[in-house]
C-alpha positions in Angstrom: 185.8 24.5 -132.7 187.3 22.1 -135.1 191.1 22.5 -135.5 193.5 20.1 -137.2 193.5 17.0 -135.1 191.2 15.4 -132.6 191.8 12.6 -130.2 189.6 9.5 -130.5 190.0 6.8 -127.8 193.6 7.8 -127.3 194.5 8.0 -131.1 195.2 11.4 -132.7 193.4 11.6 -136.1 192.6 14.4 -138.5 189.5 16.3 -137.5 188.1 15.7 -141.0 188.3 11.9 -140.6 184.8 10.3 -140.1 184.8 8.2 -136.9 181.2 7.8 -135.9 178.3 5.8 -137.5 174.6 6.4 -137.5 174.3 3.8 -134.7 176.3 6.1 -132.3 174.5 6.1 -129.0 175.3 9.8 -128.3 173.7 10.7 -131.7 170.7 8.4 -131.2 170.0 8.9 -127.5 172.3 11.6 -126.0 173.8 8.6 -124.1 176.9 10.1 -122.5 178.4 13.2 -120.9 181.1 15.8 -121.5 183.5 18.2 -120.0 184.5 21.7 -121.3 187.9 22.7 -120.0 190.3 25.6 -120.4 194.0 25.2 -121.2 196.4 28.0 -120.4 200.1 27.8 -121.1 199.9 24.1 -121.7 198.1 23.4 -118.4 194.5 22.1 -117.9 192.9 24.6 -115.5 191.1 23.0 -112.5 191.9 19.5 -113.9 191.3 17.8 -110.6 187.7 19.1 -110.5 187.0 18.3 -114.1 188.2 14.7 -114.0 186.5 14.2 -110.6 183.2 15.3 -112.2 183.8 13.3 -115.4 184.4 10.0 -113.5 181.5 10.7 -111.1 179.2 11.2 -114.1 180.4 8.1 -115.9 179.8 6.0 -112.8 176.4 7.5 -112.3 175.6 6.6 -115.9 176.8 3.0 -115.3 179.8 3.0 -117.6 182.4 0.4 -117.1 185.2 2.9 -116.4 188.7 1.6 -117.3 191.3 1.9 -114.6 193.5 4.0 -116.8 190.9 6.7 -117.1 192.8 9.0 -114.7 193.6 12.7 -114.5 197.1 12.0 -115.7 195.8 10.0 -118.7 193.4 12.7 -119.9 195.5 15.7 -119.2 198.4 14.2 -121.1 196.2 13.6 -124.1 194.7 17.1 -123.9 198.0 18.9 -123.6 199.5 16.8 -126.5 196.4 17.6 -128.7 196.6 21.3 -128.0 200.3 21.3 -128.8 199.6 19.4 -132.1 197.0 22.0 -133.0 199.2 25.0 -131.9 196.7 26.3 -129.3 198.5 25.5 -126.1 198.7 29.2 -125.1 194.9 29.4 -124.5 192.4 26.9 -125.6 188.9 25.6 -125.1 188.8 21.8 -124.9 185.8 19.5 -125.1 186.0 15.9 -123.9 182.9 13.9 -124.9 182.2 10.4 -123.6 179.6 8.1 -125.1 178.6 4.5 -124.7 179.6 1.8 -127.3 177.1 1.1 -130.1 174.4 -1.5 -129.7 170.9 -1.9 -128.2 168.0 0.4 -128.3 167.3 2.4 -125.2 168.8 -0.4 -123.2 172.5 -0.7 -124.1 174.3 -4.0 -124.7 177.8 -2.7 -124.0 178.8 -0.2 -121.3 182.3 0.4 -122.6 183.0 4.2 -122.8 184.4 5.8 -125.9 185.7 9.4 -126.0 186.6 12.3 -128.3 188.7 15.3 -127.4 188.5 18.5 -129.4 190.3 21.8 -128.9 190.1 25.3 -130.3 191.9 28.6 -129.6 190.4 31.1 -127.1 190.9 34.9 -127.0 193.1 36.2 -124.2 190.1 38.4 -123.3 188.5 35.3 -121.7 190.4 36.2 -118.5 188.9 39.7 -118.3 185.8 40.5 -116.3 183.0 41.5 -118.7 182.9 45.3 -119.2 179.2 45.5 -119.6 176.8 43.6 -117.5 174.9 40.7 -119.0 171.2 40.9 -119.8 169.3 37.8 -118.8 165.7 36.6 -118.4 163.9 33.3 -117.8 163.4 30.7 -120.6 159.7 29.9 -120.5 159.3 26.8 -122.6 161.0 24.0 -120.5 161.7 23.0 -116.9 164.7 21.1 -115.6 164.2 17.9 -113.6 165.6 17.7 -110.1 166.9 14.2 -109.9 170.1 12.0 -109.8 170.9 12.9 -113.4 170.2 16.6 -113.5 173.6 17.6 -112.3 175.5 15.8 -115.1 176.8 17.6 -118.1 174.7 15.3 -120.4 175.1 14.9 -124.1 171.4 15.5 -124.2 171.3 19.3 -124.1 168.0 20.0 -125.8 166.6 22.3 -123.1 169.9 24.3 -123.1 169.9 24.5 -126.9 166.4 25.9 -127.0 167.2 28.3 -124.1 170.2 29.6 -126.0 168.1 30.1 -129.1 165.5 32.0 -127.0 168.2 34.2 -125.6 169.4 35.1 -129.0 165.9 35.8 -130.3 165.2 38.1 -127.3 168.6 39.8 -127.7 169.7 38.5 -124.3 173.2 37.3 -123.2 171.9 34.3 -121.2 168.7 32.6 -120.3 167.8 31.1 -116.9 166.3 27.6 -116.7 163.8 26.9 -113.9 163.0 23.5 -112.3 159.6 21.9 -112.0 159.0 23.9 -108.8 159.4 27.2 -110.8 162.7 27.9 -108.9 166.1 28.7 -110.4 168.2 25.8 -111.6 171.0 27.3 -113.8 171.5 29.1 -117.1 172.3 28.1 -120.6 176.0 27.5 -119.9 176.6 28.6 -116.3 175.7 28.3 -112.7 174.1 31.4 -111.1 174.9 33.2 -107.9 173.2 36.2 -106.3 174.6 38.6 -103.7 172.4 39.7 -100.8 173.7 41.6 -97.8 177.3 40.5 -98.6 176.4 36.9 -98.8 176.8 34.7 -101.9 173.8 32.5 -102.5 173.5 29.7 -105.2 170.9 27.0 -105.7 171.9 23.6 -104.3 172.3 20.8 -106.9 169.0 19.3 -105.7 167.3 22.2 -107.5 168.4 20.7 -110.9 171.5 22.7 -111.9 174.6 21.2 -113.4 177.4 20.5 -111.0 179.7 23.3 -112.4 183.4 23.1 -111.9 183.8 26.9 -111.1 180.8 26.7 -108.8 182.5 23.8 -106.9 185.8 25.7 -106.8 184.1 28.7 -105.2 182.3 26.6 -102.6 185.6 24.9 -101.7 187.7 28.1 -101.6 188.2 30.4 -98.6 186.7 33.7 -99.6 186.0 37.0 -97.8 182.3 36.3 -98.3 179.9 33.9 -96.7 178.5 31.4 -99.3 175.4 29.4 -98.8 173.3 27.0 -100.9 169.6 27.5 -100.9 166.7 27.5 -103.4 166.3 30.8 -105.3 163.1 32.2 -106.7 162.6 34.8 -109.5 161.7 37.2 -106.8 165.0 36.6 -105.0 166.9 37.5 -108.1 164.8 40.6 -108.7 165.7 41.8 -105.1 169.4 40.8 -105.2 172.2 43.3 -104.7 174.2 41.6 -107.5 173.9 38.5 -109.8 176.8 36.8 -111.4 177.3 33.6 -113.5 180.2 31.1 -113.3 181.7 28.5 -115.6 185.1 27.0 -116.3 185.7 29.0 -119.4 184.8 32.5 -118.4 185.2 32.2 -114.7 182.8 35.0 -113.5 180.5 37.2 -115.5 178.4 39.8 -113.8 174.7 40.5 -114.7 173.7 44.1 -115.3 170.0 43.5 -116.1 167.4 41.0 -115.1 163.9 42.0 -116.4 163.4 45.5 -114.8 166.1 45.1 -112.1 169.7 46.4 -112.6 172.8 45.5 -110.7 176.4 46.5 -110.1 179.5 44.3 -110.0 181.5 45.2 -106.8 181.5 41.7 -105.4 182.0 40.0 -108.8 185.0 42.2 -109.4 186.6 41.2 -106.1 185.9 37.5 -106.8 187.3 37.8 -110.3 190.6 39.1 -109.0 190.8 36.4 -106.4 190.1 33.7 -108.9 192.6 35.2 -111.4 195.3 35.0 -108.7 194.2 31.5 -107.4 193.6 29.7 -110.7 196.1 31.3 -113.2 
């Protein structure tokens, strides 16, 4: 993802310039959170929802959030950085926040620091996937279902291992379960199933990350009824359709989960609606 310049605490510096030490709390403890955003034609897509989630996460992690940490502040830095790196047409942006150095598990300074990185995306990112994704359950970890589970935490070990499992098993994605054995989310997306023309997704109390595209769907008037309720593996196996959502890809439909196969009629309709509403 590294391109040209990065933004460190509001300063634009070469991406090759070292800016962290071995005492960095994100490196040592995963102490922080991040946002992954899409920029299109110089505009941060769904910026309101991204910054809302970022500030909510920082408050939940007891950062002392400066008053200038606003949507306007971050979007201006992001768009300027993308312009400097020549990727304003279509870019992936990561904004990582971490606590100031000091202390062991207990911090001594709750001041936030941040790094913004950007890289070019393919125009195909707006297209609905032609072939359905193949997914299965990651068996080696369970997500907690607590106050912190919905945060995009800098501690992503379960997701890293799930992504490695997916690659080893020649899958496109892996599902993470919670401690009750129910569906939480996937390696980089929230999960929806379609059953009798209803869209169903696990509530955040089930341990999934509070995804921006998930929230956008829940807040948007759609020609389908949406409900939040716990989902089991059996629910997915008996679904009419399954699709995944995140801020970069929008919607991706699942073609195969274990022995069950699915179509994409609902996902295709939602993709068109999202394309018209967000772009």
